[in-house]
C-alpha positions, -999 to +999 in steps of 0.1 A: +175+734-718+140+737-694+120+740-729+133+710-740+131+692-707+085+698-707+074+683-743+097+654-737+082+645-710+047+657-719+051+627-749+065+603-719+032+605-706+010+610-733+022+578-749+023+559-713-013+564-706-020+553-742+000+518-736-022+520-702-056+523-723-047+497-746-031+469-720-064+477-695-088+477-729-070+440-741-063+420-703-103+428-695-120+426-724-108+384-734-114+355-703-092+332-701-108+286-703-089+260-693-103+218-700-103+190-705-122+167-740-124+129-737-142+106-755-171+081-748-149+055-736-134+080-707-100+082-733-088+113-740-092+131-768-058+142-784-055+169-813-087+186-811-094+222-824-114+249-813-130+273-832-148+299-826-184+304-833-170+323-871-151+286-871-112+306-867-089+277-856-087+300-817-065+264-795-055+229-796-063+202-775-023+186-759-016+146-752-036+142-726-069+156-741-058+187-718-068+231-737-064+261-722-076+291-744-084+327-742-115+341-759-127+375-761-161+382-734-186+379-762-177+347-771-205+320-766-202+294-787-170+271-793-169+241-817-142+211-810-136+194-839-110+163-841-104+137-873-122+101-865-149+127-839-182+143-846-183+180-844-194+197-806-210+232-815-209+239-776-222+271-759-204+284-735-224+308-701-202+336-694-196+324-658-177+289-668-141+287-667-134+257-666-151+229-697-153+198-701-162+173-732-169+146-742-166+139-778-181+112-795-162+092-823-169+092-855-194+066-865-205+044-906-235+035-904-241+011-937-279+005-947-295+027-925-319+056-932-310+095-920-335+094-902-327+059-879-288+070-883-300+105-859-322+082-844-294+061-831-274+088-822-296+110-803-300+077-783-260+080-772-261+119-766-288+118-739-268+101-726-238+125-716-249+134-684-249+095-670-209+102-685-198+131-679-204+120-642-191+083-644-156+098-657-162+125-630-163+100-602-131+081-625-111+113-614-112+123-650-128+162-648-132+182-616-173+189-617-206+167-612-222+185-646-208+202-673-211+239-672-218+241-706-246+242-735-248+212-759-280+203-779-280+179-801-274+181-836-295+162-864-273+156-897-304+153-915-331+180-908-367+170-908 
């Protein structure tokens, strides 16, 4: 009877340590990000899809613009896209866990050159810091300044 008992306990221990090993790496290999998205008029941006840099869908905002996603630790770029909004490509520093984003509504610019359109878009983009601070003062955002890094991306390269 004891001959059969030792291999059984050895198998149980082996399975336990293997499962512990994989669960350790799956838990510590990712981080949870949460946040809120609004538009430039301080209204909730709903139904925004969140992609990683490879455009793989990893989450979506709810009806109030809130989201919570799990991403691998090495993921630093995220894309926020929604119908009627310009895409926002952001870099997320490792210490940033609460993402608060302002998305711009997509506009149609008739009878304008691509350079003029990009100038107008850049002028709006430069107001982001002030818009974020206004949202903080209204109680929409939790922080005074955004923790994500966002750069202006022209539609028409030079």
